[in-house]
Every structure is written in C-alpha cells, then in structure tokens.
C-alpha positions in Angstrom: 22.3 -16.9 -7.9 20.8 -15.8 -4.6 17.3 -16.8 -3.6 14.6 -14.2 -4.1 13.8 -14.3 -0.4 15.7 -15.3 2.7 14.8 -17.5 5.6 14.7 -14.4 7.8 12.0 -12.9 5.5 10.0 -16.1 6.0 10.5 -16.0 9.8 9.4 -12.4 9.8 6.2 -13.3 8.0 5.4 -16.4 10.1 7.3 -17.4 13.2 10.9 -18.4 14.2 11.8 -21.7 12.6 13.4 -24.7 14.1 16.6 -26.1 12.7 14.9 -28.8 10.6 12.3 -26.3 9.4 15.1 -23.8 8.4 16.7 -26.6 6.3 13.4 -27.3 4.6 12.7 -23.6 4.1 16.1 -23.0 2.6 15.4 -25.7 0.0 11.9 -24.4 -0.8 13.1 -20.8 -1.1 15.6 -21.9 -3.7 13.1 -24.1 -5.5 10.5 -21.3 -5.8 13.2 -18.8 -6.8 14.3 -21.2 -9.6 10.7 -21.7 -10.7 10.1 -17.9 -10.9 13.3 -17.5 -12.9 12.2 -20.2 -15.3 8.8 -18.6 -15.9 10.0 -15.0 -16.0 13.5 -15.0 -17.3 14.1 -11.3 -16.9 13.2 -11.1 -13.2 16.8 -10.4 -12.1 17.3 -7.7 -14.7 14.0 -6.1 -13.7 14.9 -6.2 -10.0 18.3 -4.6 -10.7 16.8 -1.7 -12.7 14.0 -1.1 -10.3 11.0 -2.0 -12.6 10.1 -4.8 -10.3 9.7 -4.4 -6.6 12.0 -6.5 -4.4 9.4 -6.6 -1.6 6.7 -7.7 -4.0 8.8 -10.6 -5.2 9.5 -11.6 -1.6 5.8 -11.6 -0.9 5.2 -14.0 -3.8 8.0 -16.3 -2.7 6.9 -16.4 0.9 3.3 -17.1 0.0 4.5 -20.0 -2.2 6.8 -21.4 0.5 4.6 -21.1 3.6 2.1 -23.9 2.6 5.1 -26.2 2.0 6.4 -25.7 5.6 3.1 -26.2 7.3 1.9 -29.0 5.0 0.7 -32.4 6.1 3.1 -35.2 5.9 1.4 -36.7 2.8 2.3 -35.2 -0.6 -0.6 -33.3 -2.4 -2.9 -33.5 0.7 -5.5 -30.9 1.1 -6.3 -31.9 4.7 -4.9 -34.2 7.2 -6.3 -35.4 10.5 -5.0 -37.9 13.0 -6.4 -39.3 16.3 -4.6 -41.1 19.1 -7.6 -43.2 20.1 -7.8 -46.4 18.2 -5.4 -45.2 15.5 -7.6 -43.1 13.3 -6.0 -41.2 10.3 -7.7 -39.4 7.4 -6.2 -37.7 4.3 -8.0 -35.7 1.7 -6.0 -35.3 -1.5 -6.2 -32.3 -3.8 -7.8 -33.0 -7.1 -7.1 -31.4 -10.4 -3.9 -29.4 -9.9 -0.6 -31.2 -10.3 1.5 -28.1 -10.0 4.0 -28.0 -7.2 3.9 -24.2 -7.0 0.5 -22.8 -8.1 0.8 -19.1 -8.9 -2.4 -17.2 -8.0 -3.6 -14.3 -10.1 -2.2 -11.6 -7.8 1.2 -13.3 -8.0 1.2 -13.3 -11.8 0.1 -9.7 -11.7 3.3 -8.8 -9.7 5.4 -10.1 -12.6 3.2 -9.3 -15.7 1.1 -6.4 -14.7 -2.7 -6.7 -14.8 -3.8 -10.3 -14.9 -7.1 -9.4 -16.7 -7.1 -7.5 -19.9 -8.8 -4.1 -19.8 -11.2 -2.9 -22.4 -9.7 -1.7 -25.7 -11.7 0.9 -27.6 -10.9 3.0 -30.6 -13.2 5.5 -32.3 -12.3 7.0 -35.6 -12.5 10.8 -36.1 -16.0 12.1 -36.4 -15.9 12.9 -40.2 -17.9 16.1 -39.6 -21.4 14.5 -39.3 -22.4 16.6 -36.4 -25.0 18.6 -38.3 -26.9 15.4 -39.1 -27.7 15.0 -35.4 -29.1 18.5 -34.8 -32.9 18.3 -34.7 -35.1 21.1 -35.9 -36.6 21.4 -32.4 -33.2 22.6 -31.2 -32.2 19.5 -29.1 -29.6 16.9 -29.8 
C-alpha cells in the first residue's frame, strides 16, 4: 500500500531534504501511514470514495513526521542543548506520553469529525398547554 503522503509533500511543507533525511522521512511516512490505517481501518475506502480529503490526510501525516526529522538525537527528548566549550550537554525528556505518534485533537477531527460532542436536546410536543401561560393582564 502506498504511503498517505510522499517525501515531496514533506519537502513542500518544510525544506529540501538531504539524502539521509530522505531515507529517514521515507521510513516515518510509512510508519505514520501504517499507524493511521491501524487506528482508522476504513481510511483508504474513504479516500477512494471522496468522503475523506486527501490533502487533509497529508496535513496530518506531515505534522506527525516533521518533529521526527527535526528531533534531537536522544529518543523521547523534549529539548536538547549542546555546547562546545568544556563539553556541556543537556537533555530534557518528555514525561507522561509514551506514544510514538501523538494525534492532536484537530488530527482526530480530520478522521472522525468533531472531536468534541455537541449539545443534544429533544423537546416533546407541547401537548396544547399554551392557554395555561396566558395571563389575564394580556402578557405572556
């Protein structure tokens, strides 16, 4: 199965990639595509019949791959700093999330529709009680 986005899409969103980056990007594009297909099994069918936008899916894939390409060399690092002076390095690791690809709310909304449920309201028919609320003074 083809990836849901191509390396050219990623380069268009970011910058031209070097050969090692292209290899890495190719892997991550495939990994993210497989992850999406595992979570939403009907994604290819919905893309084929037009109920899911191809460009919307590409946006999700690219936003999941970009942090992997520009990531620090330490797995699960939130920040990375390095100095050349007397050999200073600092790594801050992410806490809490162990997900390799964390889907944000807007990404889930692309595949599932609204990510927050809207209000649901049902009112039964009036039952002809309107005269009860007419006051003798003529107001409602």
